[in-house]
C-alpha positions in Angstrom: -96.2 71.3 -45.5 -93.8 68.5 -46.0 -94.8 64.9 -45.5 -92.5 64.7 -42.5 -94.7 67.1 -40.7 -97.9 65.3 -41.6 -96.9 61.6 -41.8 -100.0 59.5 -42.3 -98.3 56.3 -41.3 -97.0 57.8 -38.0 -100.4 59.4 -37.4 -102.0 55.9 -37.7 -99.4 54.4 -35.4 -100.1 57.1 -32.7 -103.9 56.6 -33.0 -103.5 52.8 -32.6 -101.3 53.4 -29.5 -103.8 55.8 -28.0 -106.6 53.2 -28.4 -104.4 50.5 -26.9 -103.6 52.8 -24.0 -107.3 53.6 -23.4 -108.1 49.9 -23.5 -105.4 49.2 -21.0 -106.6 51.8 -18.6 -110.2 50.6 -19.0 -109.5 46.9 -18.5 -106.4 46.6 -16.2 -107.1 47.7 -12.6 -103.3 47.4 -11.8 -102.7 50.6 -13.9 -102.8 53.6 -11.6 -105.2 56.2 -12.8 -103.3 59.0 -14.6 -103.9 62.5 -13.3 -103.7 63.9 -16.8 -101.7 63.2 -20.0 -99.3 65.4 -21.8 -98.7 64.8 -25.5 -96.0 66.5 -27.6 -95.7 67.2 -31.3 -92.1 68.1 -31.6 -91.3 69.5 -35.1 -87.6 68.9 -35.3 -85.0 70.6 -37.5 -84.9 67.5 -39.7 -88.6 68.0 -40.5 -89.1 70.6 -43.3 -87.9 74.1 -43.2 -88.1 76.5 -40.3 -90.9 78.3 -42.1 -92.8 75.1 -42.6 -92.4 74.1 -38.9 -93.5 77.5 -37.7 -96.4 77.5 -40.1 -97.6 74.1 -38.7 -97.5 75.5 -35.2 -99.6 78.6 -36.3 -102.0 76.4 -38.4 -102.7 74.3 -35.3 -103.1 77.4 -33.1 -105.4 79.2 -35.5 -107.6 76.0 -36.0 -108.0 75.7 -32.2 -108.1 79.3 -31.0 -104.9 79.3 -29.0 -101.9 81.6 -29.0 -98.4 80.9 -30.3 -95.4 82.0 -28.2 -91.8 82.4 -29.0 -89.3 81.2 -26.4 -85.8 82.7 -25.7 -84.3 80.4 -28.3 -86.6 81.7 -31.1 -88.7 78.5 -31.2 -92.5 78.6 -31.5 -94.9 76.7 -29.3 -98.5 76.4 -28.5 -100.8 74.1 -26.5 -104.4 73.1 -26.3 -106.1 71.1 -23.6 -108.6 68.4 -24.6 -110.2 67.4 -21.3 -107.4 65.8 -19.3 -105.1 65.6 -22.3 -102.9 68.5 -23.2 -101.3 68.6 -26.6 -98.2 70.7 -27.0 -97.0 71.7 -30.5 -93.4 72.8 -30.6 -91.5 74.0 -33.7 -87.7 74.1 -33.4 -85.8 77.1 -34.9 -83.0 76.5 -37.3 -80.4 78.2 -35.2 -80.1 78.7 -31.5 -78.9 82.1 -30.5 -75.5 82.4 -28.9 -75.3 83.3 -25.2 -74.4 86.9 -24.8 -73.6 89.2 -22.0 -76.4 91.7 -21.4 -75.7 94.7 -19.3 -78.3 96.5 -17.3 -78.0 99.5 -19.7 -78.7 97.5 -22.9 -81.2 95.0 -21.6 -84.5 95.6 -23.6 -86.5 93.9 -20.9 -85.6 96.6 -18.4 -86.2 99.6 -20.7 -89.9 99.2 -20.4 -89.8 99.0 -16.6 
């Protein structure tokens, strides 16, 4: 993996921010209680190669026993809930597919129906 996918300084910054946020919720009664928290690890096109980004998504999924899915744009994603915090890991594809016309006759999603 490239260092942009596993940046130690950025990781330390996020850990410090999470601790500050936890302290804030614990000590400031004016902060409304969150229902839950969504956290995102977006692996952008500028971060390594597509293969490295997709491998990082799979590494996380395999380490935490969750599935990887591919969306309609060819991008890979997974998520894992840790109590009330859900971490989404999203690897962007290099290219986005072009929109295309799909007729009923050639739509692969209908051939299985």
